[in-house]
C-alpha positions as CSV (number, residue, x, y, z in Angstrom):
1,X,-13.5,41.3,-11.2
2,X,-11.0,41.9,-14.0
3,X,-8.1,41.3,-11.8
4,X,-9.5,37.9,-10.7
5,X,-10.2,37.0,-14.3
6,X,-6.6,37.9,-15.2
7,X,-5.2,35.8,-12.3
8,X,-7.3,32.8,-13.5
9,X,-6.2,33.2,-17.1
10,X,-2.5,33.6,-16.0
11,X,-2.8,30.4,-13.9
12,X,-4.2,28.5,-16.9
13,X,-1.5,29.8,-19.2
14,X,1.3,28.8,-16.7
15,X,-0.2,25.4,-16.3
16,X,-0.3,24.8,-20.0
17,X,3.2,26.2,-20.4
18,X,4.6,23.9,-17.7
19,X,2.9,20.9,-19.4
20,X,4.4,21.6,-22.8
21,X,7.3,19.3,-22.2
22,X,5.2,16.2,-21.5
23,X,2.7,17.2,-24.3
24,X,-0.1,16.1,-22.0
25,X,1.2,12.6,-21.9
26,X,1.0,11.9,-25.6
27,X,3.0,8.9,-27.0
28,X,6.0,11.0,-28.1
29,X,8.6,9.3,-30.3
30,X,6.6,6.0,-30.4
31,X,7.0,4.2,-33.7
32,X,4.1,2.9,-35.6
33,X,2.6,-0.5,-34.6
34,X,4.8,-3.3,-35.7
35,X,8.0,-1.2,-35.4
36,X,10.4,-1.4,-32.5
37,X,13.3,0.8,-31.4
38,X,16.6,-1.1,-30.8
39,X,18.5,0.5,-27.9
40,X,21.8,-0.6,-26.5
41,X,23.7,0.2,-23.3
42,X,24.4,0.8,-20.6
43,X,27.9,2.3,-20.5
44,X,30.4,3.6,-23.1
45,X,32.4,0.3,-23.2
46,X,29.2,-1.7,-23.7
47,X,28.0,0.4,-26.6
48,X,31.4,1.1,-28.2
49,X,31.7,2.9,-31.5
50,X,33.9,5.6,-29.9
51,X,37.6,6.3,-30.3
52,X,37.9,6.0,-26.5
53,X,35.8,2.8,-26.3
54,X,36.3,0.8,-29.6
55,X,35.3,-2.7,-28.7
56,X,31.6,-2.6,-27.8
57,X,28.4,-3.7,-29.5
58,X,28.7,-1.3,-32.4
59,X,32.1,-2.5,-33.3
60,X,31.1,-6.1,-33.4
61,X,27.7,-6.1,-35.1
62,X,28.2,-3.5,-37.8
63,X,25.1,-1.4,-37.1
64,X,24.4,1.6,-34.9
65,X,21.3,1.2,-32.7
66,X,18.4,3.6,-32.7
67,X,19.3,4.6,-29.2
68,X,21.8,4.2,-26.4
69,X,21.3,4.2,-22.7
70,X,23.3,6.1,-20.1
71,X,22.9,7.5,-16.6
72,X,23.2,10.7,-14.6
73,X,22.6,11.7,-11.0
74,X,20.4,14.7,-10.1
75,X,22.6,16.0,-7.3
76,X,25.5,17.0,-9.6
77,X,24.6,15.7,-13.0
78,X,27.6,13.4,-13.0
79,X,27.8,11.4,-16.2
80,X,25.9,14.0,-18.3
81,X,28.5,16.4,-19.6
82,X,31.7,14.6,-18.5
83,X,32.8,11.1,-18.0
84,X,32.3,9.3,-14.7
85,X,32.3,5.8,-13.4
86,X,30.4,4.5,-10.3
87,X,32.0,1.1,-10.6
88,X,29.7,0.0,-13.4
89,X,31.5,1.3,-16.5
90,X,32.3,4.7,-17.9
91,X,29.2,6.9,-18.6
92,X,29.1,10.2,-20.5
93,X,26.0,11.3,-22.4
94,X,28.0,14.1,-24.0
95,X,30.3,11.6,-25.7
96,X,27.4,10.4,-27.9
97,X,26.5,14.0,-28.8
98,X,30.1,14.7,-29.7
99,X,30.5,11.6,-31.9
100,X,29.3,11.6,-35.5
101,X,28.7,7.9,-35.3
102,X,25.7,8.6,-33.1
103,X,24.3,11.7,-34.9
104,X,21.1,9.7,-35.8
105,X,20.6,8.0,-32.4
106,X,18.3,8.7,-29.6
107,X,19.5,8.7,-26.0
108,X,17.8,7.1,-23.0
109,X,18.9,8.6,-19.7
110,X,18.4,7.0,-16.4
111,X,18.1,9.8,-13.9
112,X,19.2,8.7,-10.4
113,X,17.1,10.6,-7.7
114,X,17.5,8.4,-4.7
115,X,17.8,10.4,-1.5
116,X,16.9,13.6,-3.3
117,X,13.1,13.5,-3.5
118,X,12.5,16.3,-0.8
119,X,15.3,18.4,-2.3
120,X,13.6,18.2,-5.7
121,X,10.2,19.0,-4.2
122,X,11.6,22.0,-2.3
123,X,13.3,23.4,-5.4
124,X,16.8,22.9,-4.1
125,X,17.7,20.9,-7.2
126,X,16.1,23.3,-9.7
127,X,19.5,24.5,-10.9
128,X,20.5,20.9,-11.8
129,X,17.0,20.2,-13.3
130,X,17.2,23.3,-15.5
131,X,20.8,22.4,-16.6
132,X,19.6,19.0,-17.6
133,X,16.6,20.4,-19.3
134,X,18.7,22.7,-21.4
135,X,21.3,20.0,-22.2
136,X,18.4,17.9,-23.5
137,X,17.0,20.8,-25.5
138,X,20.3,21.5,-27.1
139,X,20.9,17.9,-28.0
140,X,18.4,18.3,-30.9
141,X,17.3,14.7,-30.9
142,X,14.7,12.5,-29.1
143,X,15.7,11.9,-25.5
144,X,14.0,9.4,-23.3
145,X,14.2,10.4,-19.6
146,X,13.7,7.6,-17.1
147,X,13.1,9.6,-13.9
148,X,13.9,7.5,-10.8
149,X,14.1,4.3,-12.8
150,X,12.9,1.1,-11.1
151,X,10.8,3.2,-8.8
152,X,9.2,0.2,-7.1
153,X,12.4,-1.6,-6.4
154,X,12.7,-1.9,-2.6
155,X,16.5,-1.2,-2.9
156,X,15.7,2.3,-4.1
157,X,13.5,3.3,-1.1
158,X,11.4,5.8,-3.1
159,X,8.3,6.9,-1.2
160,X,5.3,6.8,-3.6
161,X,3.8,10.1,-2.7
162,X,7.2,12.0,-2.7
163,X,8.2,10.2,-5.9
164,X,5.1,11.4,-7.7
165,X,5.5,15.0,-6.5
166,X,9.2,15.0,-7.5
167,X,8.4,13.7,-10.9
168,X,5.7,16.3,-11.6
169,X,8.1,19.0,-10.4
170,X,10.8,17.9,-12.8
171,X,8.3,17.8,-15.7
172,X,7.0,21.3,-14.9
173,X,10.5,22.8,-14.8
174,X,11.2,21.2,-18.2
175,X,8.1,22.9,-19.5
176,X,9.2,26.2,-18.1
177,X,12.5,25.7,-20.0
178,X,10.7,25.0,-23.2
179,X,12.0,21.5,-23.6
180,X,10.0,19.7,-26.3
181,X,12.3,16.8,-27.2
182,X,12.1,14.8,-24.0
183,X,9.8,11.8,-23.5
184,X,9.3,10.8,-19.9
185,X,9.5,7.1,-19.2
186,X,8.0,5.7,-16.0
187,X,10.1,2.5,-15.4
188,X,9.2,-0.3,-13.0
189,X,11.7,-2.9,-11.8
190,X,9.5,-5.4,-13.6
191,X,8.9,-7.4,-10.4
192,X,5.0,-7.1,-10.6
193,X,4.7,-5.0,-7.5
194,X,1.1,-4.9,-6.1
195,X,-0.7,-1.6,-6.4
196,X,1.9,-0.2,-8.7
197,X,-0.2,2.8,-9.4
198,X,0.8,4.2,-6.0
199,X,3.9,5.6,-7.8
200,X,2.1,6.8,-10.9
201,X,2.4,10.6,-11.5
202,X,-0.6,10.7,-13.8
203,X,-1.3,10.2,-17.5
204,X,-0.6,13.8,-18.4
205,X,3.0,13.6,-17.0
206,X,4.0,10.3,-18.5
207,X,4.7,9.5,-22.2
208,X,5.9,5.9,-22.0
209,X,5.8,3.2,-19.3
210,X,8.7,0.8,-19.0
211,X,10.2,-2.1,-17.0
212,X,13.3,-4.1,-16.4
213,X,13.5,-7.7,-17.8
214,X,16.1,-9.9,-16.2
215,X,15.4,-13.3,-14.7
216,X,12.4,-12.9,-12.5
217,X,9.2,-14.8,-13.1
218,X,7.1,-13.2,-15.9
219,X,8.8,-9.8,-15.6
220,X,6.8,-6.7,-16.4
221,X,3.3,-8.2,-16.6
222,X,1.9,-5.6,-14.3
223,X,3.3,-2.8,-16.5
224,X,2.0,-4.4,-19.7
225,X,-1.5,-4.5,-18.1
226,X,-1.1,-0.9,-16.9
227,X,0.0,0.2,-20.3
228,X,-3.2,-1.3,-21.8
229,X,-5.4,0.4,-19.3
230,X,-3.7,3.8,-19.7
231,X,-3.0,3.6,-23.5
232,X,0.8,4.0,-23.2
233,X,3.7,2.7,-25.3
234,X,6.0,0.3,-23.5
235,X,9.8,0.3,-23.3
236,X,11.7,-2.7,-22.0
237,X,14.2,-0.2,-20.5
238,X,16.8,-2.6,-19.1
239,X,17.2,-6.2,-20.2
240,X,19.9,-8.8,-19.8
241,X,20.1,-12.6,-19.0
242,X,21.7,-13.3,-15.6
243,X,24.1,-15.8,-17.1
244,X,27.6,-15.9,-18.6
245,X,27.2,-16.1,-22.4
246,X,31.0,-16.3,-22.8
247,X,31.2,-19.8,-21.3
248,X,27.5,-20.9,-21.5
249,X,25.6,-23.1,-23.9
250,X,24.5,-20.6,-26.6
251,X,21.7,-22.8,-27.9
252,X,20.2,-23.3,-24.4
253,X,20.7,-19.6,-23.4
254,X,19.0,-18.4,-26.5
255,X,16.1,-20.9,-26.2
256,X,15.6,-20.2,-22.4
257,X,16.0,-16.4,-22.3
258,X,16.3,-14.6,-25.6
259,X,13.6,-16.5,-27.5
260,X,10.9,-15.9,-24.9
261,X,11.9,-12.3,-24.7
262,X,11.4,-11.7,-28.4
263,X,8.2,-13.8,-28.4
264,X,6.8,-11.4,-25.8
265,X,8.0,-8.3,-27.7
266,X,6.7,-9.5,-31.1
267,X,3.3,-10.5,-29.7
268,X,2.6,-7.0,-28.3
269,X,2.4,-3.9,-30.5
270,X,2.5,-1.7,-27.3
271,X,6.1,-2.8,-26.7
272,X,7.9,-0.4,-29.0
273,X,11.4,-0.3,-27.6
274,X,14.0,-2.8,-26.2
275,X,17.1,-1.5,-24.4
276,X,19.5,-4.4,-24.1
277,X,22.5,-4.3,-21.6
278,X,25.5,-5.5,-23.5
279,X,28.1,-5.7,-20.8
280,X,30.6,-8.0,-19.0
281,X,29.1,-7.4,-15.5
282,X,31.7,-9.6,-13.8
283,X,34.6,-7.1,-14.4
284,X,32.7,-4.2,-13.0
285,X,33.2,-3.6,-9.3
286,X,29.6,-2.8,-8.6
287,X,28.4,-6.1,-9.9
288,X,31.4,-8.4,-9.6
289,X,30.7,-11.6,-7.7
290,X,26.9,-11.3,-7.8
291,X,26.4,-13.8,-10.6
292,X,25.5,-11.5,-13.4
293,X,28.0,-13.0,-15.8
294,X,28.8,-11.6,-19.3
295,X,25.7,-10.6,-21.4
296,X,27.7,-9.3,-24.4
297,X,26.1,-10.5,-27.7
298,X,29.4,-10.8,-29.4
299,X,31.0,-13.3,-27.0
300,X,28.9,-16.2,-28.2
301,X,28.7,-17.1,-31.9
302,X,25.3,-18.8,-31.7
303,X,23.8,-15.9,-29.7
304,X,25.2,-13.3,-32.1
305,X,23.9,-15.2,-35.1
306,X,20.4,-15.6,-33.7
307,X,20.4,-12.0,-32.4
308,X,21.2,-10.6,-35.9
309,X,18.6,-12.8,-37.5
310,X,16.1,-11.2,-35.2
311,X,17.2,-7.5,-35.1
312,X,18.0,-7.3,-38.8
313,X,14.3,-7.6,-39.6
314,X,12.7,-4.4,-40.9
315,X,10.6,-3.9,-37.9
316,X,13.7,-3.1,-35.7
317,X,14.6,0.5,-36.1
318,X,18.2,1.5,-36.0
319,X,20.2,4.8,-36.5
320,X,19.7,6.3,-39.9
321,X,19.0,9.6,-41.6
322,X,15.3,8.9,-41.6
323,X,14.9,7.7,-38.0
324,X,13.9,11.0,-36.4
325,X,11.4,11.6,-39.2
326,X,10.0,8.1,-38.6
327,X,9.5,9.1,-34.9
328,X,7.8,12.4,-35.9
329,X,10.6,14.4,-34.1
330,X,9.9,17.7,-35.9
331,X,6.2,17.5,-35.0
332,X,7.0,17.6,-31.3
333,X,9.3,20.6,-31.9
334,X,6.8,22.6,-34.0
335,X,3.4,21.5,-32.7
336,X,0.5,23.9,-32.0
337,X,-1.4,23.1,-28.8
338,X,-5.2,23.4,-29.2
339,X,-7.9,23.0,-26.6
340,X,-11.6,22.5,-27.0
341,X,-12.3,26.2,-28.1
342,X,-12.3,27.2,-31.8
343,X,-9.0,28.8,-33.0
344,X,-8.6,31.0,-36.1
345,X,-4.9,31.6,-35.9
346,X,-3.4,28.5,-37.5
347,X,-1.8,29.7,-40.7
348,X,-5.2,29.9,-42.4
349,X,-6.6,26.7,-40.9
350,X,-9.6,26.9,-38.5
351,X,-10.2,24.1,-36.0
352,X,-12.9,23.3,-33.5
353,X,-14.5,20.4,-31.6
354,X,-18.2,19.6,-31.6
355,X,-20.1,16.6,-30.2
356,X,-17.2,14.1,-30.7
357,X,-16.1,15.5,-34.1
358,X,-13.2,17.6,-35.2
359,X,-14.2,20.4,-37.6
360,X,-11.5,21.7,-39.9
361,X,-11.9,24.5,-42.5
362,X,-9.9,27.3,-44.1
363,X,-10.1,30.9,-42.7
364,X,-10.2,32.1,-46.3
365,X,-13.7,30.6,-46.6
366,X,-12.7,28.5,-49.6
367,X,-15.4,25.8,-50.0
368,X,-13.6,23.6,-52.5
369,X,-10.2,22.1,-51.4
370,X,-8.6,18.7,-51.2
371,X,-5.9,17.1,-49.1
372,X,-5.1,14.5,-46.5
373,X,-4.8,14.3,-42.7
374,X,-2.7,11.8,-40.7
375,X,-2.6,11.0,-37.0
376,X,0.7,10.8,-35.2
377,X,1.2,7.1,-35.9
378,X,1.1,7.8,-39.6
379,X,-2.5,6.4,-40.0
380,X,-4.5,8.2,-42.7
381,X,-7.7,9.5,-41.1
382,X,-9.0,11.7,-44.0
383,X,-8.4,12.1,-47.6
384,X,-10.5,13.6,-50.3
385,X,-12.3,16.6,-51.6
386,X,-14.3,19.1,-49.6
387,X,-17.2,20.7,-51.4
388,X,-18.8,22.6,-48.5
389,X,-15.6,24.0,-46.9
390,X,-15.7,21.8,-43.8
391,X,-13.9,18.5,-42.9
392,X,-15.5,16.4,-40.1
393,X,-13.5,13.6,-38.4
394,X,-14.7,11.5,-35.5
395,X,-12.3,12.1,-32.6
396,X,-12.4,8.4,-31.7
397,X,-10.7,7.6,-35.0
398,X,-7.6,9.6,-34.1
399,X,-4.8,8.1,-32.1
400,X,-2.1,9.9,-30.0
401,X,-3.9,13.2,-29.6
402,X,-2.6,14.9,-32.7
403,X,-2.9,15.3,-36.5
404,X,-0.8,16.4,-39.4
405,X,-2.8,18.4,-41.9
406,X,-2.1,19.1,-45.6
407,X,-4.8,20.9,-47.6
408,X,-4.6,22.2,-51.1
409,X,-6.5,25.1,-52.8
410,X,-5.4,25.8,-56.3
411,X,-1.6,26.5,-56.2
412,X,-1.6,27.0,-52.4
413,X,-0.7,24.4,-49.8
414,X,-1.8,24.7,-46.2
415,X,0.1,22.5,-43.7
416,X,-0.1,22.3,-39.9
417,X,0.9,19.9,-37.1
418,X,-1.5,20.1,-34.2
419,X,-1.5,18.5,-30.7
420,X,-4.8,18.3,-28.9
421,X,-5.4,18.9,-25.2
422,X,-8.6,18.8,-23.2
């Protein structure tokens, strides 16, 4: 009987351990409502700001975005630690890590897994997955990982069942490696595929949902609806107008493509990130002759002026010394996971759940203390003075499955960052 009990407890512990990376699907690194992450990509030349690539977005708009996009393949991790080029521009995630210019930027990695689903499921790619996991952990910054981006695009040929199983396997391996700074982004092609949930790995394995926004009709509507149903933040993970801004009518291009894009973003607080592709597609062999044109902001004066009017508003987050703090980065590094059972080992803070309420007290038994409690979006959920030694908060009033506690008794301060699980 004791052996059976031990096996059950071990299984539960391993499951919780493997889930640690996804944090049970919480909205990791999502800014507060009304704020948006500005992300640029999708290759080194497009972004610029590097000695090796000095004529990109950063060099022409005089700010560094909150994040940059890049790509890597699961089979050999090309593009992660060294420079590679698949005919669509130079990519090298390590170049951003090595450059002081991007010390305060997040990185969004598109992980190419086409043709590798069964190898991932069977564990054949575990060496590569663990290498990627540890690279992300060592980066010491928020990393958005778009596993099998544009999963519903017919051109990718990703079987829904195998895709889900491969996704879950990757997340669990990340958990085993102790990765806490990865947010997993489930990115659709934005083509409003019917029954899109066939590819969905499950709420507990997905932190964000995303989609591509190019020139299709009403791109991403199915994902926006899905995000509402599943309470997930949204990233527009790839966006560019399929037109040549270098020779086009800037006023028309802005009014027809950019203005509707920003209208959609500004009208929806769930859309918390935009990743714009700032590239001359026509000079890249992979895209040449396909009519993608030149989407670089800096090649059209009207587009550049209007773009800066928009993204220079306070709601658009960019690189800066306070960006990671704004995204609660340290919380996800230092959290304590709590389930539904009481826990007395929280640096003198006791926590329990009861009938839809959170009960918080001090293990010292002090009845008189004051302080404040925030949820992960920065919303104040309790502030005041406790005279009976217990704080009661309705669970329904707390967003994002976590709280930041600061309580004061005399000269002593009690602080803890807590993530809830069921």
